[in-house]
C-alpha positions in Angstrom: 232.4 -53.2 58.5 234.2 -50.0 56.9 236.7 -51.0 54.3 238.6 -48.9 52.0 237.7 -48.6 48.4 240.5 -49.6 45.8 239.5 -48.8 42.1 242.8 -48.0 40.9 241.7 -44.6 39.8 241.3 -41.3 41.4 237.9 -40.1 42.4 236.3 -37.3 44.0 232.8 -37.1 45.2 230.9 -33.7 45.8 228.6 -33.9 48.8 225.6 -31.3 48.9 226.4 -29.6 52.1 223.2 -27.3 52.8 221.7 -29.1 55.9 221.0 -32.6 57.1 223.5 -35.4 57.7 226.2 -34.5 55.1 229.1 -34.8 57.5 228.2 -38.4 58.1 228.7 -39.1 54.3 231.9 -37.3 54.5 233.1 -39.3 57.4 232.0 -42.6 55.7 233.9 -41.7 52.4 236.9 -40.6 54.3 237.3 -44.0 56.0 237.3 -45.5 52.6 240.0 -43.2 51.7 238.0 -41.2 49.1 238.4 -37.4 48.6 235.2 -35.2 49.1 234.3 -31.6 48.4 231.3 -29.7 50.2 229.0 -28.6 47.3 227.1 -25.3 47.9 227.5 -23.6 44.6 227.3 -25.0 40.9 231.1 -24.2 40.7 231.9 -26.9 43.4 230.6 -29.5 41.2 233.7 -28.9 38.9 235.9 -32.2 38.7 233.5 -34.2 40.6 233.0 -37.9 39.6 229.8 -38.2 41.6 227.3 -36.2 43.9 225.9 -37.2 47.1 222.5 -35.7 48.0 222.2 -36.5 51.8 219.3 -36.8 54.3 217.8 -33.7 55.8 214.8 -31.8 54.9 213.8 -31.9 51.2 211.9 -28.6 50.9 214.6 -26.8 52.5 217.3 -28.4 50.0 215.0 -28.0 47.1 214.7 -24.2 47.8 218.4 -23.8 48.3 219.0 -25.5 44.9 216.7 -23.6 43.0 218.1 -20.1 44.7 221.7 -21.0 44.2 221.7 -22.4 40.8 222.2 -25.8 41.7 219.1 -27.1 40.4 219.9 -26.8 36.8 223.5 -27.6 37.5 222.6 -31.1 39.2 220.6 -31.8 36.1 223.3 -31.0 33.7 225.5 -33.0 36.0 223.3 -36.0 35.4 223.0 -35.3 31.6 226.7 -35.6 31.6 226.3 -39.2 32.9 227.9 -38.3 36.2 226.9 -40.5 39.3 224.4 -39.2 41.8 223.3 -40.9 45.0 220.4 -39.7 47.0 219.6 -40.8 50.6 216.2 -40.2 52.3 215.6 -36.5 51.5 218.2 -36.9 48.5 216.0 -39.6 47.3 213.0 -37.6 47.4 214.8 -34.9 45.2 215.6 -37.4 42.5 212.1 -38.7 42.1 210.0 -37.8 39.3 206.8 -37.8 41.6 206.7 -36.7 45.1 203.5 -37.1 47.5 202.5 -36.4 51.2 202.6 -33.4 50.3 203.2 -33.0 46.5 206.3 -30.9 45.9 208.8 -30.0 42.9 212.0 -32.4 42.5 214.8 -32.8 40.0 212.9 -35.6 38.4 216.0 -37.6 37.5 214.6 -41.2 38.6 211.3 -42.4 37.5 209.6 -43.2 40.7 206.9 -41.9 43.1 207.8 -41.3 46.7 205.8 -40.6 49.8 207.3 -38.3 52.2 207.8 -39.0 56.1 206.7 -42.7 55.8 209.3 -44.7 57.9 210.6 -44.1 61.2 210.5 -41.2 63.7 212.4 -38.0 63.9 213.4 -38.1 67.5 215.3 -41.4 67.0 215.9 -43.9 64.3 214.5 -47.2 63.4 217.1 -49.7 62.7 215.9 -52.8 60.8 217.3 -55.2 58.2 216.2 -56.4 54.9 217.6 -58.4 51.7 219.8 -57.0 49.4 221.3 -58.1 46.2 224.5 -56.5 46.9 225.6 -58.8 49.7 224.6 -62.2 50.9 223.7 -61.1 54.5 220.9 -59.0 55.6 221.5 -55.3 55.2 221.2 -52.9 58.1 219.1 -50.0 57.3 218.5 -46.7 59.3 215.4 -45.1 58.8 214.5 -41.4 60.1 211.2 -40.3 58.7 212.4 -42.1 55.3 210.2 -42.0 52.2 208.4 -45.0 50.8 209.3 -45.8 47.4 205.5 -46.5 46.2 206.2 -46.9 42.6 209.3 -47.5 40.5 209.4 -47.2 36.8 210.6 -49.5 33.9 214.5 -50.1 34.1 215.0 -49.4 37.5 216.6 -52.0 39.7 215.5 -52.9 43.1 218.8 -53.5 45.2 217.3 -53.8 48.6 213.9 -54.1 50.1 212.2 -53.6 53.4 208.8 -54.7 54.4 208.2 -55.8 50.8 208.8 -52.3 49.3 211.9 -51.0 47.5 214.2 -49.4 49.8 217.4 -49.1 47.5 217.2 -48.6 43.8 219.3 -47.9 40.7 219.1 -46.9 37.2 222.2 -46.1 35.1 224.5 -44.0 37.3 221.4 -42.9 39.6 221.3 -44.5 43.0 218.7 -43.8 45.7 218.2 -45.0 49.3 215.1 -44.6 51.5 217.3 -45.1 54.5 220.8 -43.9 55.8 223.6 -46.3 55.0 226.0 -43.5 56.2 224.8 -44.0 59.8 225.9 -47.6 59.8 229.3 -49.2 59.7 228.5 -51.1 56.5 230.3 -49.5 53.6 228.4 -51.8 50.9 226.1 -49.1 49.5 228.6 -46.4 49.3 230.9 -49.1 47.7 228.2 -49.5 45.1 227.9 -45.7 44.6 231.8 -45.6 44.1 231.7 -48.2 41.3 229.2 -46.1 39.5 231.4 -42.9 39.8 234.4 -44.6 38.5 232.9 -46.7 35.8 233.9 -50.0 37.5 230.3 -51.3 37.7 228.7 -53.3 35.1 225.4 -51.4 36.3 223.5 -54.3 37.5 223.4 -55.8 40.8 225.9 -58.6 41.8 225.9 -60.7 44.8 228.7 -60.4 47.3 
């Protein structure tokens, strides 16, 4: 169920709008009453409390980040302790090591990912898995999603599928192998907004 987010503070979330499903994140957050801005230049990050790196094609997105100056700008955004949430391709961009094939990344989250592992491109695979964020099973939509093969020390596993991490967090960095924006469940976006507003204790809690 989609529900509004009420933190008691104003929050603005930037969404990388290069290609992929950034519009679905915009729609999800709009339904929660959250202001968003499409990010295509480093200047677009000004005033943002958090940034979403959406699904899509990670190599295309990476090339855009490097060409437009966003690669270093996003690293600086993270260094300023701002919240970042990567889904599918966005999670690949956050990882320190990318395989299948290997590619460069932002290296903001200590984990190894395998590209194009879950689901198919033509249509999605919808599954359910356990999560520490809610008592019910979490719906997960995989479209050629990455496998989180290894997660480093201090990384919390917030949800799993097939015995592997599917949603992880460290400090204010959140990464999902699936697409929560393609469901009606706001749980994962709620978690990200808590990180962006500082209303989270940065550890998973049952709901």
